[in-house]
A tleap script that builds the chain and sets N, CA, C and O, in Angstrom:
source leaprc.protein.ff14SB
mol = sequence {
  NVAL GLN LEU VAL GLU SER GLY GLY GLY TRP
  VAL ARG PRO GLY GLY SER LEU ARG LEU SER
  CYS ALA ALA SER GLY PHE THR PHE SER ARG
  TYR THR MET ASN TRP TYR ARG GLN GLY PRO
  GLY LYS GLU ARG GLU LEU VAL ALA SER ILE
  SER GLU ASP GLY GLU ARG ILE ASN TYR ALA
  HIE SER VAL MET GLY ARG VAL THR ILE SER
  ARG ASP ASN ASP ARG ASN THR LEU TYR LEU
  GLN ILE THR ALA MET THR THR GLU ASP THR
  ALA VAL TYR TYR CYS ARG PRO ASN ARG TRP
  ILE ALA ALA TRP GLY PRO GLN ASP TYR TRP
  GLY GLN GLY THR GLN VAL THR VAL SER CSER
}
set mol.1.N position { 85.347 111.696 108.900 }
set mol.1.CA position { 86.508 110.778 109.047 }
set mol.1.C position { 87.468 111.340 110.087 }
set mol.1.O position { 87.731 112.543 110.091 }
set mol.2.N position { 88.007 110.479 110.987 }
set mol.2.CA position { 89.004 110.939 111.836 }
set mol.2.C position { 90.094 109.861 111.929 }
set mol.2.O position { 89.787 108.673 112.030 }
set mol.3.N position { 91.295 110.257 111.896 }
set mol.3.CA position { 92.532 109.453 111.968 }
set mol.3.C position { 93.336 109.895 113.066 }
set mol.3.O position { 93.769 111.047 113.061 }
set mol.4.N position { 93.588 109.098 114.020 }
set mol.4.CA position { 94.335 109.514 115.237 }
set mol.4.C position { 95.582 108.649 115.404 }
set mol.4.O position { 95.451 107.501 115.828 }
set mol.5.N position { 96.719 109.112 115.111 }
set mol.5.CA position { 97.974 108.307 115.191 }
set mol.5.C position { 98.568 108.517 116.604 }
set mol.5.O position { 98.477 109.606 117.171 }
set mol.6.N position { 99.164 107.469 117.145 }
set mol.6.CA position { 99.823 107.486 118.449 }
set mol.6.C position { 100.957 106.455 118.497 }
set mol.6.O position { 101.174 105.645 117.595 }
set mol.7.N position { 101.673 106.563 119.654 }
set mol.7.CA position { 102.756 105.602 119.848 }
set mol.7.C position { 104.079 106.103 119.545 }
set mol.7.O position { 105.060 105.427 119.854 }
set mol.8.N position { 104.201 107.224 118.969 }
set mol.8.CA position { 105.593 107.819 118.685 }
set mol.8.C position { 106.298 108.262 119.940 }
set mol.8.O position { 105.790 108.189 121.059 }
set mol.9.N position { 107.496 108.724 119.683 }
set mol.9.CA position { 108.323 109.149 120.812 }
set mol.9.C position { 109.804 109.111 120.473 }
set mol.9.O position { 110.181 108.985 119.308 }
set mol.10.N position { 110.640 109.221 121.498 }
set mol.10.CA position { 112.044 109.166 121.258 }
set mol.10.C position { 112.599 107.750 121.562 }
set mol.10.O position { 112.267 107.108 122.558 }
set mol.11.N position { 113.429 107.338 120.667 }
set mol.11.CA position { 114.067 106.008 120.792 }
set mol.11.C position { 115.528 106.084 120.352 }
set mol.11.O position { 115.899 106.881 119.491 }
set mol.12.N position { 116.339 105.235 120.966 }
set mol.12.CA position { 117.718 105.218 120.568 }
set mol.12.C position { 117.853 104.386 119.290 }
set mol.12.O position { 116.999 103.552 118.989 }
set mol.13.N position { 118.986 104.636 118.506 }
set mol.13.CA position { 119.201 103.752 117.367 }
set mol.13.C position { 119.256 102.285 117.728 }
set mol.13.O position { 119.864 101.895 118.725 }
set mol.14.N position { 118.625 101.493 116.918 }
set mol.14.CA position { 118.516 100.099 117.218 }
set mol.14.C position { 117.262 99.690 117.940 }
set mol.14.O position { 116.956 98.504 118.065 }
set mol.15.N position { 116.557 100.655 118.403 }
set mol.15.CA position { 115.318 100.464 119.207 }
set mol.15.C position { 114.109 100.115 118.338 }
set mol.15.O position { 114.218 99.947 117.123 }
set mol.16.N position { 112.978 100.015 118.984 }
set mol.16.CA position { 111.736 99.669 118.338 }
set mol.16.C position { 110.570 100.549 118.836 }
set mol.16.O position { 110.606 101.104 119.934 }
set mol.17.N position { 109.585 100.646 118.017 }
set mol.17.CA position { 108.345 101.274 118.387 }
set mol.17.C position { 107.161 100.635 117.748 }
set mol.17.O position { 107.300 99.991 116.709 }
set mol.18.N position { 105.977 100.787 118.335 }
set mol.18.CA position { 104.799 100.281 117.745 }
set mol.18.C position { 103.842 101.462 117.591 }
set mol.18.O position { 103.410 102.027 118.596 }
set mol.19.N position { 103.508 101.840 116.393 }
set mol.19.CA position { 102.581 102.970 116.200 }
set mol.19.C position { 101.177 102.432 116.022 }
set mol.19.O position { 100.991 101.287 115.609 }
set mol.20.N position { 100.187 103.255 116.332 }
set mol.20.CA position { 98.782 102.854 116.172 }
set mol.20.C position { 98.042 104.038 115.499 }
set mol.20.O position { 98.378 105.219 115.597 }
set mol.21.N position { 97.038 103.576 114.837 }
set mol.21.CA position { 96.147 104.653 114.161 }
set mol.21.C position { 94.762 104.227 114.435 }
set mol.21.O position { 94.350 103.154 113.995 }
set mol.22.N position { 94.027 105.012 115.139 }
set mol.22.CA position { 92.603 104.747 115.376 }
set mol.22.C position { 91.793 105.461 114.263 }
set mol.22.O position { 91.897 106.678 114.115 }
set mol.23.N position { 91.026 104.742 113.519 }
set mol.23.CA position { 90.235 105.378 112.450 }
set mol.23.C position { 88.768 105.316 112.853 }
set mol.23.O position { 88.317 104.389 113.526 }
set mol.24.N position { 88.028 106.362 112.404 }
set mol.24.CA position { 86.607 106.324 112.629 }
set mol.24.C position { 86.036 107.207 111.513 }
set mol.24.O position { 86.745 107.963 110.850 }
set mol.25.N position { 84.626 107.060 111.332 }
set mol.25.CA position { 83.924 107.854 110.360 }
set mol.25.C position { 83.789 107.200 109.007 }
set mol.25.O position { 83.168 107.758 108.102 }
set mol.26.N position { 84.397 105.955 108.852 }
set mol.26.CA position { 84.212 105.277 107.622 }
set mol.26.C position { 84.273 103.753 108.020 }
set mol.26.O position { 84.603 103.389 109.148 }
set mol.27.N position { 83.939 102.916 107.029 }
set mol.27.CA position { 84.016 101.491 107.248 }
set mol.27.C position { 85.409 100.988 107.045 }
set mol.27.O position { 85.792 100.600 105.941 }
set mol.28.N position { 86.190 100.994 108.142 }
set mol.28.CA position { 87.614 100.710 108.059 }
set mol.28.C position { 87.902 99.414 107.349 }
set mol.28.O position { 88.829 99.373 106.540 }
set mol.29.N position { 87.191 98.389 107.593 }
set mol.29.CA position { 87.432 97.096 107.066 }
set mol.29.C position { 87.296 97.028 105.512 }
set mol.29.O position { 87.731 96.044 104.915 }
set mol.30.N position { 86.736 97.993 104.890 }
set mol.30.CA position { 86.618 97.979 103.424 }
set mol.30.C position { 87.719 98.648 102.655 }
set mol.30.O position { 87.686 98.674 101.425 }
set mol.31.N position { 88.743 99.217 103.381 }
set mol.31.CA position { 89.743 99.984 102.670 }
set mol.31.C position { 91.182 99.512 102.975 }
set mol.31.O position { 91.561 99.223 104.110 }
set mol.32.N position { 91.940 99.459 101.883 }
set mol.32.CA position { 93.365 99.313 102.071 }
set mol.32.C position { 93.917 100.530 102.860 }
set mol.32.O position { 93.544 101.661 102.548 }
set mol.33.N position { 94.733 100.344 103.803 }
set mol.33.CA position { 95.275 101.327 104.671 }
set mol.33.C position { 96.813 101.501 104.457 }
set mol.33.O position { 97.545 100.529 104.272 }
set mol.34.N position { 97.244 102.731 104.489 }
set mol.34.CA position { 98.695 103.066 104.326 }
set mol.34.C position { 99.239 103.781 105.528 }
set mol.34.O position { 98.551 104.529 106.222 }
set mol.35.N position { 100.480 103.522 105.740 }
set mol.35.CA position { 101.299 104.375 106.674 }
set mol.35.C position { 102.238 105.188 105.813 }
set mol.35.O position { 102.868 104.673 104.889 }
set mol.36.N position { 102.323 106.508 106.142 }
set mol.36.CA position { 103.228 107.415 105.500 }
set mol.36.C position { 104.118 108.024 106.577 }
set mol.36.O position { 103.833 107.915 107.770 }
set mol.37.N position { 105.193 108.663 106.143 }
set mol.37.CA position { 106.031 109.392 107.042 }
set mol.37.C position { 106.621 110.589 106.244 }
set mol.37.O position { 106.744 110.612 105.020 }
set mol.38.N position { 106.993 111.641 107.161 }
set mol.38.CA position { 107.601 112.796 106.549 }
set mol.38.C position { 108.668 113.205 107.511 }
set mol.38.O position { 108.426 113.654 108.631 }
set mol.39.N position { 109.840 113.029 107.022 }
set mol.39.CA position { 111.053 113.434 107.862 }
set mol.39.C position { 111.410 114.914 107.599 }
set mol.39.O position { 110.953 115.549 106.648 }
set mol.40.N position { 112.255 115.406 108.509 }
set mol.40.CA position { 112.641 116.865 108.386 }
set mol.40.C position { 113.175 117.178 107.154 }
set mol.40.O position { 114.170 116.573 106.756 }
set mol.41.N position { 112.597 118.126 106.429 }
set mol.41.CA position { 113.154 118.673 105.136 }
set mol.41.C position { 112.889 117.631 104.042 }
set mol.41.O position { 113.518 117.721 102.988 }
set mol.42.N position { 111.987 116.638 104.230 }
set mol.42.CA position { 111.808 115.697 103.174 }
set mol.42.C position { 110.294 115.660 102.745 }
set mol.42.O position { 109.435 116.195 103.446 }
set mol.43.N position { 110.019 115.060 101.661 }
set mol.43.CA position { 108.647 114.904 101.146 }
set mol.43.C position { 107.978 113.706 101.974 }
set mol.43.O position { 108.633 112.822 102.527 }
set mol.44.N position { 106.717 113.793 101.980 }
set mol.44.CA position { 105.974 112.670 102.600 }
set mol.44.C position { 106.184 111.437 101.733 }
set mol.44.O position { 106.126 111.526 100.506 }
set mol.45.N position { 106.427 110.288 102.355 }
set mol.45.CA position { 106.624 109.047 101.551 }
set mol.45.C position { 105.730 107.895 102.125 }
set mol.45.O position { 105.424 107.813 103.315 }
set mol.46.N position { 105.358 107.046 101.185 }
set mol.46.CA position { 104.545 105.926 101.569 }
set mol.46.C position { 105.502 104.837 102.201 }
set mol.46.O position { 106.519 104.470 101.613 }
set mol.47.N position { 105.130 104.355 103.398 }
set mol.47.CA position { 106.065 103.391 104.041 }
set mol.47.C position { 105.484 101.993 103.898 }
set mol.47.O position { 106.236 101.072 103.578 }
set mol.48.N position { 104.197 101.780 104.116 }
set mol.48.CA position { 103.688 100.488 104.049 }
set mol.48.C position { 102.176 100.549 103.750 }
set mol.48.O position { 101.522 101.540 104.076 }
set mol.49.N position { 101.661 99.561 103.172 }
set mol.49.CA position { 100.203 99.371 102.903 }
set mol.49.C position { 99.727 97.945 103.181 }
set mol.49.O position { 100.444 96.951 103.065 }
set mol.50.N position { 98.410 97.944 103.570 }
set mol.50.CA position { 97.837 96.596 103.848 }
set mol.50.C position { 96.475 96.557 103.353 }
set mol.50.O position { 95.708 97.497 103.562 }
set mol.51.N position { 96.110 95.457 102.668 }
set mol.51.CA position { 94.801 95.309 102.057 }
set mol.51.C position { 93.721 95.237 103.147 }
set mol.51.O position { 94.030 95.179 104.337 }
set mol.52.N position { 92.398 95.241 102.703 }
set mol.52.CA position { 91.311 95.237 103.510 }
set mol.52.C position { 91.327 94.063 104.539 }
set mol.52.O position { 90.994 94.214 105.715 }
set mol.53.N position { 91.750 92.852 103.986 }
set mol.53.CA position { 91.736 91.708 104.835 }
set mol.53.C position { 93.053 91.306 105.353 }
set mol.53.O position { 93.236 90.229 105.919 }
set mol.54.N position { 93.991 92.211 105.146 }
set mol.54.CA position { 95.365 91.925 105.718 }
set mol.54.C position { 96.248 90.970 104.912 }
set mol.54.O position { 97.382 90.692 105.302 }
set mol.55.N position { 95.736 90.478 103.807 }
set mol.55.CA position { 96.402 89.412 103.083 }
set mol.55.C position { 97.468 89.979 102.225 }
set mol.55.O position { 98.470 89.296 102.010 }
set mol.56.N position { 97.341 91.228 101.685 }
set mol.56.CA position { 98.284 91.822 100.773 }
set mol.56.C position { 99.069 92.985 101.455 }
set mol.56.O position { 98.429 93.932 101.911 }
set mol.57.N position { 100.312 92.957 101.536 }
set mol.57.CA position { 101.082 93.880 102.185 }
set mol.57.C position { 102.253 94.284 101.362 }
set mol.57.O position { 102.881 93.432 100.735 }
set mol.58.N position { 102.586 95.573 101.332 }
set mol.58.CA position { 103.700 96.144 100.624 }
set mol.58.C position { 104.475 97.082 101.579 }
set mol.58.O position { 103.931 97.750 102.458 }
set mol.59.N position { 105.773 97.063 101.322 }
set mol.59.CA position { 106.665 97.933 102.173 }
set mol.59.C position { 107.557 98.741 101.191 }
set mol.59.O position { 107.901 98.305 100.093 }
set mol.60.N position { 107.901 99.961 101.685 }
set mol.60.CA position { 108.875 100.695 100.927 }
set mol.60.C position { 110.237 99.994 101.102 }
set mol.60.O position { 110.526 99.355 102.114 }
set mol.61.N position { 111.031 100.155 100.070 }
set mol.61.CA position { 112.367 99.558 100.110 }
set mol.61.C position { 113.218 100.035 101.269 }
set mol.61.O position { 114.064 99.291 101.764 }
set mol.62.N position { 113.005 101.271 101.712 }
set mol.62.CA position { 113.766 101.809 102.711 }
set mol.62.C position { 113.499 101.277 104.135 }
set mol.62.O position { 114.264 101.528 105.067 }
set mol.63.N position { 112.377 100.528 104.266 }
set mol.63.CA position { 112.052 99.977 105.511 }
set mol.63.C position { 111.863 98.438 105.479 }
set mol.63.O position { 111.536 97.831 106.498 }
set mol.64.N position { 112.063 97.850 104.354 }
set mol.64.CA position { 111.829 96.433 104.121 }
set mol.64.C position { 112.625 95.625 105.097 }
set mol.64.O position { 113.823 95.874 105.230 }
set mol.65.N position { 112.045 94.669 105.794 }
set mol.65.CA position { 112.739 93.802 106.690 }
set mol.65.C position { 112.751 94.410 108.160 }
set mol.65.O position { 113.155 93.709 109.088 }
set mol.66.N position { 112.349 95.599 108.357 }
set mol.66.CA position { 112.387 96.187 109.669 }
set mol.66.C position { 110.984 96.673 110.124 }
set mol.66.O position { 110.844 97.090 111.274 }
set mol.67.N position { 110.019 96.634 109.320 }
set mol.67.CA position { 108.701 97.126 109.602 }
set mol.67.C position { 107.659 96.074 109.336 }
set mol.67.O position { 107.710 95.330 108.357 }
set mol.68.N position { 106.687 96.040 110.271 }
set mol.68.CA position { 105.500 95.204 110.104 }
set mol.68.C position { 104.199 96.005 110.238 }
set mol.68.O position { 103.902 96.594 111.277 }
set mol.69.N position { 103.445 95.996 109.142 }
set mol.69.CA position { 102.103 96.601 109.209 }
set mol.69.C position { 101.099 95.568 109.556 }
set mol.69.O position { 101.224 94.417 109.137 }
set mol.70.N position { 100.105 95.936 110.307 }
set mol.70.CA position { 99.007 95.014 110.657 }
set mol.70.C position { 97.752 95.853 110.916 }
set mol.70.O position { 97.806 97.079 111.002 }
set mol.71.N position { 96.673 95.181 111.030 }
set mol.71.CA position { 95.384 95.818 111.301 }
set mol.71.C position { 94.483 94.955 112.147 }
set mol.71.O position { 94.586 93.728 112.154 }
set mol.72.N position { 93.628 95.598 112.838 }
set mol.72.CA position { 92.518 94.951 113.615 }
set mol.72.C position { 91.251 95.591 113.162 }
set mol.72.O position { 90.915 96.698 113.583 }
set mol.73.N position { 90.544 94.908 112.311 }
set mol.73.CA position { 89.257 95.472 111.750 }
set mol.73.C position { 88.138 95.474 112.806 }
set mol.73.O position { 87.180 96.239 112.694 }
set mol.74.N position { 88.259 94.646 113.793 }
set mol.74.CA position { 87.276 94.717 114.905 }
set mol.74.C position { 87.421 96.044 115.686 }
set mol.74.O position { 86.431 96.609 116.151 }
set mol.75.N position { 88.675 96.530 115.821 }
set mol.75.CA position { 88.919 97.674 116.625 }
set mol.75.C position { 89.167 98.902 115.731 }
set mol.75.O position { 89.498 99.974 116.236 }
set mol.76.N position { 89.016 98.756 114.463 }
set mol.76.CA position { 89.296 99.912 113.482 }
set mol.76.C position { 90.628 100.538 113.727 }
set mol.76.O position { 90.754 101.762 113.754 }
set mol.77.N position { 91.615 99.722 113.905 }
set mol.77.CA position { 92.933 100.191 114.271 }
set mol.77.C position { 93.985 99.632 113.352 }
set mol.77.O position { 93.938 98.462 112.973 }
set mol.78.N position { 94.936 100.471 112.994 }
set mol.78.CA position { 96.046 100.153 112.127 }
set mol.78.C position { 97.353 100.206 112.913 }
set mol.78.O position { 97.524 101.104 113.737 }
set mol.79.N position { 98.209 99.347 112.704 }
set mol.79.CA position { 99.482 99.350 113.440 }
set mol.79.C position { 100.722 99.331 112.563 }
set mol.79.O position { 100.677 98.850 111.431 }
set mol.80.N position { 101.813 99.846 113.073 }
set mol.80.CA position { 103.147 99.791 112.401 }
set mol.80.C position { 104.166 99.505 113.477 }
set mol.80.O position { 104.374 100.285 114.406 }
set mol.81.N position { 104.789 98.364 113.317 }
set mol.81.CA position { 105.943 97.946 114.148 }
set mol.81.C position { 107.238 98.320 113.430 }
set mol.81.O position { 107.437 97.926 112.281 }
set mol.82.N position { 108.106 99.062 114.076 }
set mol.82.CA position { 109.367 99.429 113.474 }
set mol.82.C position { 110.469 98.891 114.329 }
set mol.82.O position { 110.447 99.163 115.529 }
set mol.83.N position { 111.454 98.137 113.824 }
set mol.83.CA position { 112.531 97.660 114.581 }
set mol.83.C position { 113.885 98.148 113.970 }
set mol.83.O position { 113.928 98.733 112.888 }
set mol.84.N position { 114.976 97.876 114.721 }
set mol.84.CA position { 116.232 98.243 114.260 }
set mol.84.C position { 116.286 99.655 113.726 }
set mol.84.O position { 116.824 99.936 112.655 }
set mol.85.N position { 115.702 100.529 114.527 }
set mol.85.CA position { 115.538 101.939 113.998 }
set mol.85.C position { 116.826 102.717 113.914 }
set mol.85.O position { 117.736 102.585 114.732 }
set mol.86.N position { 116.854 103.566 112.842 }
set mol.86.CA position { 118.039 104.447 112.592 }
set mol.86.C position { 117.551 105.943 112.604 }
set mol.86.O position { 116.354 106.221 112.665 }
set mol.87.N position { 118.463 106.811 112.548 }
set mol.87.CA position { 118.106 108.242 112.518 }
set mol.87.C position { 117.273 108.512 111.230 }
set mol.87.O position { 116.474 109.448 111.242 }
set mol.88.N position { 117.408 107.792 110.196 }
set mol.88.CA position { 116.647 107.914 109.010 }
set mol.88.C position { 115.103 107.696 109.183 }
set mol.88.O position { 114.298 108.115 108.351 }
set mol.89.N position { 114.745 107.020 110.303 }
set mol.89.CA position { 113.359 106.768 110.633 }
set mol.89.C position { 112.737 108.023 111.359 }
set mol.89.O position { 111.534 108.047 111.621 }
set mol.90.N position { 113.507 108.974 111.649 }
set mol.90.CA position { 112.986 110.171 112.345 }
set mol.90.C position { 112.034 110.812 111.361 }
set mol.90.O position { 112.417 111.178 110.250 }
set mol.91.N position { 110.765 110.945 111.788 }
set mol.91.CA position { 109.771 111.506 110.961 }
set mol.91.C position { 108.395 111.620 111.708 }
set mol.91.O position { 108.241 111.063 112.795 }
set mol.92.N position { 107.458 112.304 111.149 }
set mol.92.CA position { 106.127 112.324 111.566 }
set mol.92.C position { 105.393 111.166 110.785 }
set mol.92.O position { 105.486 111.144 109.558 }
set mol.93.N position { 104.729 110.288 111.394 }
set mol.93.CA position { 104.085 109.120 110.768 }
set mol.93.C position { 102.646 109.371 110.769 }
set mol.93.O position { 102.073 109.827 111.759 }
set mol.94.N position { 102.021 109.067 109.622 }
set mol.94.CA position { 100.603 109.246 109.358 }
set mol.94.C position { 99.994 107.963 108.818 }
set mol.94.O position { 100.655 107.131 108.197 }
set mol.95.N position { 98.716 107.847 109.083 }
set mol.95.CA position { 98.028 106.745 108.427 }
set mol.95.C position { 96.907 107.408 107.513 }
set mol.95.O position { 96.518 108.561 107.696 }
set mol.96.N position { 96.438 106.596 106.541 }
set mol.96.CA position { 95.396 107.102 105.625 }
set mol.96.C position { 94.823 105.982 104.826 }
set mol.96.O position { 95.559 105.046 104.511 }
set mol.97.N position { 93.568 106.001 104.471 }
set mol.97.CA position { 93.026 105.018 103.594 }
set mol.97.C position { 93.740 105.200 102.215 }
set mol.97.O position { 94.216 106.291 101.900 }
set mol.98.N position { 93.800 104.141 101.428 }
set mol.98.CA position { 94.461 104.110 100.173 }
set mol.98.C position { 93.782 105.022 99.211 }
set mol.98.O position { 94.424 105.591 98.329 }
set mol.99.N position { 92.503 105.173 99.360 }
set mol.99.CA position { 91.754 106.072 98.441 }
set mol.99.C position { 90.779 106.913 99.345 }
set mol.99.O position { 90.332 106.493 100.412 }
set mol.100.N position { 90.507 108.102 98.824 }
set mol.100.CA position { 89.721 108.973 99.601 }
set mol.100.C position { 88.369 109.279 98.961 }
set mol.100.O position { 88.279 109.696 97.806 }
set mol.101.N position { 87.386 109.069 99.708 }
set mol.101.CA position { 85.991 109.343 99.171 }
set mol.101.C position { 85.608 110.778 99.456 }
set mol.101.O position { 85.723 111.285 100.572 }
set mol.102.N position { 85.125 111.432 98.342 }
set mol.102.CA position { 84.747 112.833 98.489 }
set mol.102.C position { 83.829 113.134 99.597 }
set mol.102.O position { 83.932 114.196 100.212 }
set mol.103.N position { 82.928 112.245 99.887 }
set mol.103.CA position { 81.927 112.553 100.988 }
set mol.103.C position { 82.486 112.554 102.333 }
set mol.103.O position { 81.810 112.955 103.281 }
set mol.104.N position { 83.763 112.100 102.486 }
set mol.104.CA position { 84.410 112.162 103.814 }
set mol.104.C position { 84.875 113.526 104.150 }
set mol.104.O position { 85.112 113.805 105.325 }
set mol.105.N position { 85.022 114.388 103.211 }
set mol.105.CA position { 85.510 115.723 103.477 }
set mol.105.C position { 86.724 116.092 102.577 }
set mol.105.O position { 86.959 115.427 101.568 }
set mol.106.N position { 87.473 117.119 102.931 }
set mol.106.CA position { 88.494 117.581 102.069 }
set mol.106.C position { 89.614 116.476 101.733 }
set mol.106.O position { 90.090 115.739 102.598 }
set mol.107.N position { 89.953 116.450 100.476 }
set mol.107.CA position { 90.883 115.467 100.028 }
set mol.107.C position { 92.266 115.623 100.655 }
set mol.107.O position { 93.067 114.689 100.643 }
set mol.108.N position { 92.553 116.854 101.226 }
set mol.108.CA position { 93.870 117.020 101.711 }
set mol.108.C position { 93.863 116.814 103.292 }
set mol.108.O position { 94.787 117.290 103.953 }
set mol.109.N position { 92.885 116.149 103.871 }
set mol.109.CA position { 92.858 115.896 105.237 }
set mol.109.C position { 93.923 114.815 105.620 }
set mol.109.O position { 94.086 113.783 104.969 }
set mol.110.N position { 94.603 115.140 106.696 }
set mol.110.CA position { 95.539 114.141 107.322 }
set mol.110.C position { 95.394 114.304 108.829 }
set mol.110.O position { 95.131 115.400 109.326 }
set mol.111.N position { 95.567 113.215 109.537 }
set mol.111.CA position { 95.564 113.232 110.914 }
set mol.111.C position { 96.709 114.093 111.449 }
set mol.111.O position { 97.466 114.651 110.654 }
set mol.112.N position { 96.861 114.220 112.778 }
set mol.112.CA position { 97.914 115.046 113.373 }
set mol.112.C position { 99.270 114.316 113.273 }
set mol.112.O position { 100.318 114.938 113.444 }
set mol.113.N position { 99.250 113.075 113.013 }
set mol.113.CA position { 100.516 112.294 112.923 }
set mol.113.C position { 101.091 112.072 114.323 }
set mol.113.O position { 100.670 112.665 115.316 }
set mol.114.N position { 102.043 111.213 114.331 }
set mol.114.CA position { 102.780 110.922 115.598 }
set mol.114.C position { 104.310 111.080 115.370 }
set mol.114.O position { 104.844 110.437 114.467 }
set mol.115.N position { 104.976 111.855 116.102 }
set mol.115.CA position { 106.350 112.160 115.930 }
set mol.115.C position { 107.273 110.991 116.391 }
set mol.115.O position { 107.137 110.528 117.523 }
set mol.116.N position { 108.116 110.558 115.616 }
set mol.116.CA position { 109.141 109.596 115.977 }
set mol.116.C position { 110.533 110.212 115.827 }
set mol.116.O position { 110.901 110.675 114.748 }
set mol.117.N position { 111.285 110.212 116.894 }
set mol.117.CA position { 112.633 110.708 116.840 }
set mol.117.C position { 113.588 109.640 117.298 }
set mol.117.O position { 113.419 109.047 118.363 }
set mol.118.N position { 114.626 109.393 116.460 }
set mol.118.CA position { 115.632 108.384 116.708 }
set mol.118.C position { 116.963 109.158 116.859 }
set mol.118.O position { 117.432 109.807 115.924 }
set mol.119.N position { 117.543 109.067 118.051 }
set mol.119.CA position { 118.799 109.687 118.355 }
set mol.119.C position { 119.403 109.066 119.553 }
set mol.119.O position { 118.741 108.428 120.370 }
set mol.120.N position { 120.732 109.278 119.640 }
set mol.120.CA position { 121.403 108.807 120.784 }
set mol.120.C position { 121.606 109.820 121.849 }
set mol.120.O position { 122.182 109.512 122.892 }
savepdb mol mol.pdb
quit
């Protein structure tokens, strides 16, 4: 399994970003996918999740109304659109399947993440 996050960068407060996650090594379309983030000095938190078919979506309260998760099962890619960004959105963002299959490798595998920095 390989998870490659991209799209992060520096953005001013109020700005927007679209993050991507390219997944490989498993049948992407069969798994609920999650976005997580870990801010400086904070624990990793679940930001959003999307079901296999994209019909069921959940967002963390902290990002509700500002974030849109989506997926393209043909391209094995997960997306996260973040708008009206604040400094609280500064974090490394990661994607991951909702459940981990032992055959994929170590349970503690995470991609390299993509850094998002919000500052003026």
